[in-house]
Biopython code that builds the backbone (N, CA, C, O; Angstrom):
import numpy as np
from Bio.PDB.StructureBuilder import StructureBuilder

atoms = [
    (1, "MET", "N", (-94.843, -2.877, -10.975)),
    (1, "MET", "CA", (-95.328, -1.659, -11.772)),
    (1, "MET", "C", (-94.748, -1.695, -13.188)),
    (1, "MET", "O", (-95.422, -1.286, -14.133)),
    (2, "ILE", "N", (-93.551, -2.160, -13.347)),
    (2, "ILE", "CA", (-92.894, -2.278, -14.573)),
    (2, "ILE", "C", (-93.619, -3.198, -15.521)),
    (2, "ILE", "O", (-93.888, -2.918, -16.690)),
    (3, "GLN", "N", (-93.920, -4.373, -14.875)),
    (3, "GLN", "CA", (-94.693, -5.435, -15.559)),
    (3, "GLN", "C", (-95.983, -4.951, -16.187)),
    (3, "GLN", "O", (-96.343, -5.362, -17.290)),
    (4, "SER", "N", (-96.725, -4.014, -15.427)),
    (4, "SER", "CA", (-97.982, -3.522, -15.928)),
    (4, "SER", "C", (-97.823, -2.677, -17.192)),
    (4, "SER", "O", (-98.590, -2.764, -18.150)),
    (5, "LYS", "N", (-96.685, -1.783, -17.120)),
    (5, "LYS", "CA", (-96.305, -0.830, -18.182)),
    (5, "LYS", "C", (-96.014, -1.765, -19.414)),
    (5, "LYS", "O", (-96.481, -1.508, -20.524)),
    (6, "GLU", "N", (-95.264, -2.803, -19.181)),
    (6, "GLU", "CA", (-94.949, -3.686, -20.303)),
    (6, "GLU", "C", (-96.131, -4.347, -20.963)),
    (6, "GLU", "O", (-96.207, -4.459, -22.186)),
    (7, "ILE", "N", (-97.086, -4.799, -20.099)),
    (7, "ILE", "CA", (-98.330, -5.291, -20.678)),
    (7, "ILE", "C", (-99.129, -4.338, -21.527)),
    (7, "ILE", "O", (-99.682, -4.682, -22.571)),
    (8, "ILE", "N", (-99.159, -3.079, -21.005)),
    (8, "ILE", "CA", (-99.972, -2.053, -21.787)),
    (8, "ILE", "C", (-99.316, -1.822, -23.037)),
    (8, "ILE", "O", (-99.977, -1.723, -24.071)),
    (9, "LEU", "N", (-98.008, -1.724, -23.025)),
    (9, "LEU", "CA", (-97.217, -1.459, -24.380)),
    (9, "LEU", "C", (-97.389, -2.631, -25.237)),
    (9, "LEU", "O", (-97.584, -2.456, -26.439)),
    (10, "SER", "N", (-97.334, -3.847, -24.726)),
    (10, "SER", "CA", (-97.560, -4.880, -25.642)),
    (10, "SER", "C", (-99.071, -5.040, -26.207)),
    (10, "SER", "O", (-99.322, -5.647, -27.248)),
    (11, "LEU", "N", (-100.000, -4.448, -25.425)),
    (11, "LEU", "CA", (-101.393, -4.455, -25.977)),
    (11, "LEU", "C", (-101.342, -3.389, -27.054)),
    (11, "LEU", "O", (-101.803, -3.695, -28.153)),
    (12, "MET", "N", (-100.843, -2.186, -26.880)),
    (12, "MET", "CA", (-100.616, -1.279, -27.925)),
    (12, "MET", "C", (-99.919, -1.621, -29.181)),
    (12, "MET", "O", (-100.302, -1.184, -30.266)),
    (13, "ASP", "N", (-98.759, -2.506, -29.024)),
    (13, "ASP", "CA", (-98.131, -2.987, -30.141)),
    (13, "ASP", "C", (-99.018, -3.990, -30.979)),
    (13, "ASP", "O", (-99.119, -3.889, -32.202)),
    (14, "THR", "N", (-99.605, -4.891, -30.292)),
    (14, "THR", "CA", (-100.237, -5.966, -30.994)),
    (14, "THR", "C", (-101.790, -5.501, -31.318)),
    (14, "THR", "O", (-102.394, -6.169, -32.157)),
    (15, "ASN", "N", (-102.396, -4.497, -30.756)),
    (15, "ASN", "CA", (-103.625, -3.924, -31.122)),
    (15, "ASN", "C", (-104.734, -5.024, -30.664)),
    (15, "ASN", "O", (-105.771, -5.204, -31.302)),
    (16, "ILE", "N", (-104.403, -5.711, -29.525)),
    (16, "ILE", "CA", (-105.420, -6.711, -28.931)),
    (16, "ILE", "C", (-106.568, -5.814, -28.388)),
    (16, "ILE", "O", (-106.399, -4.870, -27.616)),
    (17, "THR", "N", (-107.792, -6.242, -28.908)),
    (17, "THR", "CA", (-108.998, -5.505, -28.329)),
    (17, "THR", "C", (-109.786, -6.638, -27.772)),
    (17, "THR", "O", (-110.415, -7.366, -28.539)),
    (18, "SER", "N", (-109.792, -6.835, -26.486)),
    (18, "SER", "CA", (-110.752, -7.897, -26.043)),
    (18, "SER", "C", (-111.273, -7.398, -24.825)),
    (18, "SER", "O", (-110.762, -6.404, -24.309)),
    (19, "THR", "N", (-112.302, -8.023, -24.275)),
    (19, "THR", "CA", (-113.025, -7.624, -23.010)),
    (19, "THR", "C", (-112.005, -7.610, -21.806)),
    (19, "THR", "O", (-111.949, -6.676, -21.005)),
    (20, "ILE", "N", (-111.282, -8.622, -21.757)),
    (20, "ILE", "CA", (-110.353, -8.680, -20.573)),
    (20, "ILE", "C", (-109.363, -7.650, -20.534)),
    (20, "ILE", "O", (-109.008, -7.189, -19.449)),
    (21, "ASP", "N", (-108.794, -7.170, -21.814)),
    (21, "ASP", "CA", (-107.835, -6.057, -21.950)),
    (21, "ASP", "C", (-108.672, -4.786, -21.589)),
    (21, "ASP", "O", (-108.146, -3.950, -20.855)),
    (22, "PHE", "N", (-109.846, -4.598, -22.021)),
    (22, "PHE", "CA", (-110.540, -3.416, -21.662)),
    (22, "PHE", "C", (-110.832, -3.394, -20.219)),
    (22, "PHE", "O", (-110.773, -2.298, -19.661)),
    (23, "LEU", "N", (-111.120, -4.377, -19.568)),
    (23, "LEU", "CA", (-111.369, -4.476, -18.123)),
    (23, "LEU", "C", (-110.111, -3.980, -17.392)),
    (23, "LEU", "O", (-110.134, -3.104, -16.527)),
    (24, "TYR", "N", (-108.911, -4.680, -17.859)),
    (24, "TYR", "CA", (-107.656, -4.232, -17.224)),
    (24, "TYR", "C", (-107.274, -2.731, -17.258)),
    (24, "TYR", "O", (-106.803, -2.092, -16.317)),
    (25, "LYS", "N", (-107.552, -2.284, -18.483)),
    (25, "LYS", "CA", (-107.351, -0.856, -18.604)),
    (25, "LYS", "C", (-108.235, -0.086, -17.787)),
    (25, "LYS", "O", (-107.820, 0.946, -17.261)),
    (26, "ARG", "N", (-109.480, -0.501, -17.615)),
    (26, "ARG", "CA", (-110.465, 0.223, -16.645)),
    (26, "ARG", "C", (-110.088, 0.144, -15.259)),
    (26, "ARG", "O", (-110.381, 1.076, -14.509)),
    (27, "ILE", "N", (-109.419, -0.951, -14.802)),
    (27, "ILE", "CA", (-109.005, -1.110, -13.520)),
    (27, "ILE", "C", (-107.844, -0.145, -13.302)),
    (27, "ILE", "O", (-107.766, 0.509, -12.262)),
    (28, "GLU", "N", (-106.974, -0.057, -14.247)),
    (28, "GLU", "CA", (-105.650, 0.817, -14.151)),
    (28, "GLU", "C", (-106.273, 2.234, -14.244)),
    (28, "GLU", "O", (-105.581, 3.091, -13.693)),
    (29, "GLY", "N", (-107.323, 2.644, -14.766)),
    (29, "GLY", "CA", (-107.678, 3.962, -14.977)),
    (29, "GLY", "C", (-108.675, 4.446, -13.941)),
    (29, "GLY", "O", (-109.063, 5.614, -13.903)),
    (30, "SER", "N", (-109.102, 3.427, -13.037)),
    (30, "SER", "CA", (-110.147, 3.808, -12.164)),
    (30, "SER", "C", (-109.477, 4.556, -10.981)),
    (30, "SER", "O", (-108.361, 4.263, -10.551)),
    (31, "GLU", "N", (-110.314, 5.614, -10.464)),
    (31, "GLU", "CA", (-109.735, 6.619, -9.561)),
    (31, "GLU", "C", (-109.898, 6.096, -7.881)),
    (31, "GLU", "O", (-109.084, 6.306, -6.983)),
    (32, "THR", "N", (-111.022, 5.464, -7.795)),
    (32, "THR", "CA", (-111.330, 4.871, -6.497)),
    (32, "THR", "C", (-111.105, 3.271, -6.355)),
    (32, "THR", "O", (-111.207, 2.516, -7.322)),
    (33, "MET", "N", (-110.802, 2.858, -5.101)),
    (33, "MET", "CA", (-110.702, 1.421, -4.813)),
    (33, "MET", "C", (-111.988, 0.749, -4.987)),
    (33, "MET", "O", (-112.013, -0.387, -5.462)),
    (34, "ALA", "N", (-113.179, 1.425, -4.601)),
    (34, "ALA", "CA", (-114.357, 0.834, -4.767)),
    (34, "ALA", "C", (-114.688, 0.625, -6.329)),
    (34, "ALA", "O", (-115.311, -0.381, -6.670)),
    (35, "GLU", "N", (-114.342, 1.415, -7.116)),
    (35, "GLU", "CA", (-114.602, 1.309, -8.568)),
    (35, "GLU", "C", (-113.660, 0.178, -9.065)),
    (35, "GLU", "O", (-114.099, -0.606, -9.907)),
    (36, "LYS", "N", (-112.496, 0.057, -8.636)),
    (36, "LYS", "CA", (-111.467, -0.998, -9.035)),
    (36, "LYS", "C", (-112.072, -2.368, -8.663)),
    (36, "LYS", "O", (-112.085, -3.312, -9.453)),
    (37, "GLU", "N", (-112.567, -2.418, -7.429)),
    (37, "GLU", "CA", (-113.269, -3.573, -7.080)),
    (37, "GLU", "C", (-114.373, -4.080, -7.763)),
    (37, "GLU", "O", (-114.488, -5.298, -7.897)),
    (38, "ARG", "N", (-115.291, -3.223, -8.261)),
    (38, "ARG", "CA", (-116.395, -3.535, -9.121)),
    (38, "ARG", "C", (-115.998, -4.019, -10.413)),
    (38, "ARG", "O", (-116.593, -4.990, -10.883)),
    (39, "ILE", "N", (-115.019, -3.437, -11.080)),
    (39, "ILE", "CA", (-114.345, -3.788, -12.319)),
    (39, "ILE", "C", (-113.667, -5.143, -12.149)),
    (39, "ILE", "O", (-113.823, -6.013, -13.006)),
    (40, "LEU", "N", (-112.861, -5.359, -10.979)),
    (40, "LEU", "CA", (-112.260, -6.495, -10.872)),
    (40, "LEU", "C", (-113.165, -7.706, -10.841)),
    (40, "LEU", "O", (-112.724, -8.760, -11.300)),
    (41, "GLU", "N", (-114.483, -7.652, -10.306)),
    (41, "GLU", "CA", (-115.391, -8.616, -10.301)),
    (41, "GLU", "C", (-115.821, -8.931, -11.668)),
    (41, "GLU", "O", (-116.083, -10.099, -11.955)),
    (42, "LEU", "N", (-115.917, -7.974, -12.553)),
    (42, "LEU", "CA", (-116.218, -8.229, -13.991)),
    (42, "LEU", "C", (-115.049, -8.960, -14.603)),
    (42, "LEU", "O", (-115.253, -9.836, -15.443)),
    (43, "PHE", "N", (-113.790, -8.624, -14.203)),
    (43, "PHE", "CA", (-112.465, -9.147, -14.739)),
    (43, "PHE", "C", (-112.600, -10.608, -14.344)),
    (43, "PHE", "O", (-112.322, -11.433, -15.215)),
    (44, "PHE", "N", (-112.970, -11.020, -13.207)),
    (44, "PHE", "CA", (-112.930, -12.356, -12.720)),
    (44, "PHE", "C", (-114.027, -13.223, -13.400)),
    (44, "PHE", "O", (-113.827, -14.411, -13.652)),
    (45, "ASP", "N", (-115.175, -12.599, -13.682)),
    (45, "ASP", "CA", (-116.137, -13.233, -14.481)),
    (45, "ASP", "C", (-115.626, -13.584, -15.940)),
    (45, "ASP", "O", (-115.898, -14.660, -16.474)),
    (46, "GLU", "N", (-114.924, -12.670, -16.500)),
    (46, "GLU", "CA", (-114.561, -12.801, -17.913)),
    (46, "GLU", "C", (-113.416, -13.851, -17.912)),
    (46, "GLU", "O", (-113.289, -14.645, -18.843)),
    (47, "SER", "N", (-112.594, -13.830, -16.847)),
    (47, "SER", "CA", (-111.512, -14.885, -16.766)),
    (47, "SER", "C", (-112.098, -16.171, -16.801)),
    (47, "SER", "O", (-111.550, -17.024, -17.499)),
    (48, "LYS", "N", (-113.194, -16.474, -16.121)),
    (48, "LYS", "CA", (-113.806, -17.730, -16.285)),
    (48, "LYS", "C", (-114.248, -18.107, -17.534)),
    (48, "LYS", "O", (-114.132, -19.287, -17.866)),
    (49, "LYS", "N", (-114.761, -17.257, -18.316)),
    (49, "LYS", "CA", (-115.012, -17.478, -19.780)),
    (49, "LYS", "C", (-113.655, -17.862, -20.650)),
    (49, "LYS", "O", (-113.618, -18.698, -21.553)),
    (50, "ILE", "N", (-112.804, -17.244, -20.280)),
    (50, "ILE", "CA", (-111.564, -17.491, -21.067)),
    (50, "ILE", "C", (-110.938, -18.916, -20.741)),
    (50, "ILE", "O", (-110.418, -19.621, -21.606)),
    (51, "ARG", "N", (-111.048, -19.278, -19.344)),
    (51, "ARG", "CA", (-110.531, -20.576, -18.835)),
    (51, "ARG", "C", (-111.439, -21.593, -19.531)),
    (51, "ARG", "O", (-110.969, -22.656, -19.936)),
    (52, "ALA", "N", (-112.771, -21.275, -19.681)),
    (52, "ALA", "CA", (-113.610, -22.357, -20.293)),
    (52, "ALA", "C", (-113.355, -22.671, -21.724)),
    (52, "ALA", "O", (-113.528, -23.791, -22.204)),
    (53, "ARG", "N", (-112.891, -21.516, -22.456)),
    (53, "ARG", "CA", (-112.530, -21.822, -23.904)),
    (53, "ARG", "C", (-111.215, -22.578, -24.150)),
    (53, "ARG", "O", (-110.968, -23.081, -25.246)),
    (54, "LYS", "N", (-110.366, -22.646, -23.085)),
    (54, "LYS", "CA", (-109.124, -23.390, -23.052)),
    (54, "LYS", "C", (-108.256, -23.087, -24.310)),
    (54, "LYS", "O", (-107.693, -23.969, -24.959)),
    (55, "ASN", "N", (-108.203, -21.816, -24.581)),
    (55, "ASN", "CA", (-107.265, -21.261, -25.582)),
    (55, "ASN", "C", (-105.991, -20.916, -24.840)),
    (55, "ASN", "O", (-106.003, -20.049, -23.966)),
    (56, "LEU", "N", (-104.893, -21.578, -25.171)),
    (56, "LEU", "CA", (-103.619, -21.435, -24.369)),
    (56, "LEU", "C", (-103.053, -19.977, -24.557)),
    (56, "LEU", "O", (-102.485, -19.470, -23.589)),
    (57, "ASN", "N", (-103.163, -19.274, -25.712)),
    (57, "ASN", "CA", (-102.635, -17.945, -25.871)),
    (57, "ASN", "C", (-103.485, -17.139, -25.048)),
    (57, "ASN", "O", (-102.913, -16.319, -24.329)),
    (58, "GLU", "N", (-104.700, -17.202, -25.007)),
    (58, "GLU", "CA", (-105.626, -16.356, -24.141)),
    (58, "GLU", "C", (-105.193, -16.591, -22.635)),
    (58, "GLU", "O", (-104.958, -15.638, -21.892)),
    (59, "MET", "N", (-105.105, -17.848, -22.245)),
    (59, "MET", "CA", (-104.787, -18.109, -20.949)),
    (59, "MET", "C", (-103.523, -17.624, -20.426)),
    (59, "MET", "O", (-103.426, -17.259, -19.255)),
    (60, "LYS", "N", (-102.375, -17.599, -21.388)),
    (60, "LYS", "CA", (-101.050, -16.981, -21.116)),
    (60, "LYS", "C", (-101.261, -15.514, -20.838)),
    (60, "LYS", "O", (-100.796, -14.968, -19.837)),
    (61, "HIS", "N", (-101.983, -14.889, -21.762)),
    (61, "HIS", "CA", (-102.259, -13.533, -21.612)),
    (61, "HIS", "C", (-102.886, -13.169, -20.282)),
    (61, "HIS", "O", (-102.436, -12.261, -19.583)),
    (62, "LEU", "N", (-103.948, -13.911, -19.948)),
    (62, "LEU", "CA", (-104.761, -13.727, -18.750)),
    (62, "LEU", "C", (-103.734, -13.885, -17.547)),
    (62, "LEU", "O", (-103.734, -13.045, -16.648)),
    (63, "ARG", "N", (-102.900, -14.912, -17.533)),
    (63, "ARG", "CA", (-102.000, -15.032, -16.456)),
    (63, "ARG", "C", (-101.038, -13.793, -16.210)),
    (63, "ARG", "O", (-100.704, -13.391, -15.095)),
    (64, "LYS", "N", (-100.672, -13.287, -17.344)),
    (64, "LYS", "CA", (-99.822, -11.994, -17.251)),
    (64, "LYS", "C", (-100.532, -10.926, -16.639)),
    (64, "LYS", "O", (-99.955, -10.247, -15.790)),
    (65, "LEU", "N", (-101.936, -10.643, -17.021)),
    (65, "LEU", "CA", (-102.786, -9.706, -16.408)),
    (65, "LEU", "C", (-103.053, -9.852, -14.996)),
    (65, "LEU", "O", (-103.094, -8.868, -14.257)),
    (66, "TYR", "N", (-103.257, -11.156, -14.542)),
    (66, "TYR", "CA", (-103.424, -11.520, -13.232)),
    (66, "TYR", "C", (-102.086, -11.105, -12.358)),
    (66, "TYR", "O", (-102.220, -10.525, -11.281)),
    (67, "GLY", "N", (-100.992, -11.387, -12.807)),
    (67, "GLY", "CA", (-99.743, -11.082, -12.231)),
    (67, "GLY", "C", (-99.521, -9.709, -12.055)),
    (67, "GLY", "O", (-98.977, -9.342, -11.014)),
    (68, "ALA", "N", (-99.875, -8.840, -12.960)),
    (68, "ALA", "CA", (-99.865, -7.424, -12.856)),
    (68, "ALA", "C", (-100.649, -6.889, -11.821)),
    (68, "ALA", "O", (-100.280, -6.032, -11.018)),
    (69, "ILE", "N", (-101.887, -7.501, -11.882)),
    (69, "ILE", "CA", (-102.933, -7.039, -10.809)),
    (69, "ILE", "C", (-102.305, -7.364, -9.329)),
    (69, "ILE", "O", (-102.185, -6.549, -8.415)),
    (70, "GLN", "N", (-101.949, -8.687, -9.311)),
    (70, "GLN", "CA", (-101.458, -9.036, -8.039)),
    (70, "GLN", "C", (-100.338, -8.288, -7.417)),
    (70, "GLN", "O", (-100.282, -8.081, -6.204)),
    (71, "ASP", "N", (-99.349, -7.844, -8.361)),
    (71, "ASP", "CA", (-98.163, -7.309, -7.942)),
    (71, "ASP", "C", (-98.560, -5.764, -7.410)),
    (71, "ASP", "O", (-97.953, -5.216, -6.489)),
    (72, "LYS", "N", (-99.578, -5.207, -8.077)),
    (72, "LYS", "CA", (-99.933, -3.958, -7.903)),
    (72, "LYS", "C", (-100.944, -3.642, -6.673)),
    (72, "LYS", "O", (-100.875, -2.622, -5.987)),
    (73, "TYR", "N", (-101.846, -4.631, -6.515)),
    (73, "TYR", "CA", (-102.912, -4.414, -5.465)),
    (73, "TYR", "C", (-103.035, -5.373, -4.381)),
    (73, "TYR", "O", (-103.864, -5.170, -3.495)),
    (74, "PHE", "N", (-102.197, -6.522, -4.367)),
    (74, "PHE", "CA", (-102.447, -7.508, -3.338)),
    (74, "PHE", "C", (-101.036, -7.518, -2.577)),
    (74, "PHE", "O", (-99.988, -7.327, -3.195)),
    (75, "ASP", "N", (-101.073, -7.741, -1.271)),
    (75, "ASP", "CA", (-99.847, -8.025, -0.509)),
    (75, "ASP", "C", (-99.442, -9.439, -0.723)),
    (75, "ASP", "O", (-100.273, -10.345, -0.676)),
    (76, "ASN", "N", (-98.210, -9.641, -0.953)),
    (76, "ASN", "CA", (-97.708, -11.053, -1.086)),
    (76, "ASN", "C", (-97.270, -11.632, 0.220)),
    (76, "ASN", "O", (-96.834, -12.782, 0.270)),
]
sb = StructureBuilder()
sb.init_structure("model")
sb.init_model(0)
sb.init_chain("A")
sb.init_seg("    ")
for serial, (resi, resn, name, xyz) in enumerate(atoms, 1):
    if name == "N":
        sb.init_residue(resn, " ", resi, " ")
    sb.init_atom(name, np.array(xyz, "f"), 0.0, 1.0, " ", f" {name:<3s}", serial, name[0])
structure = sb.get_structure()
C-alpha cells in the first residue's frame, strides 16, 4: 500500500502523463472489481507496447506499477 502511494506522489512530482499512468490511476479509482479487471486488461495491452519500445526508463516505471498492483490485488 505504501508503495502505491509513493508511485502516485512521484507521478504528481514529475508530472508524467502517459497512458499507463492514466490506466493505473483508473484502476486505483475504480469502485468495483469488475471495473478494475476491465481496466487491467487495457493496462496489460499498454504494457506490451511499452516493452516493444524497449525504453529502459519506461520499463522501470512499468515494473514499479506492476509491483504496486501485485502487492495490492494478488496473493503472493
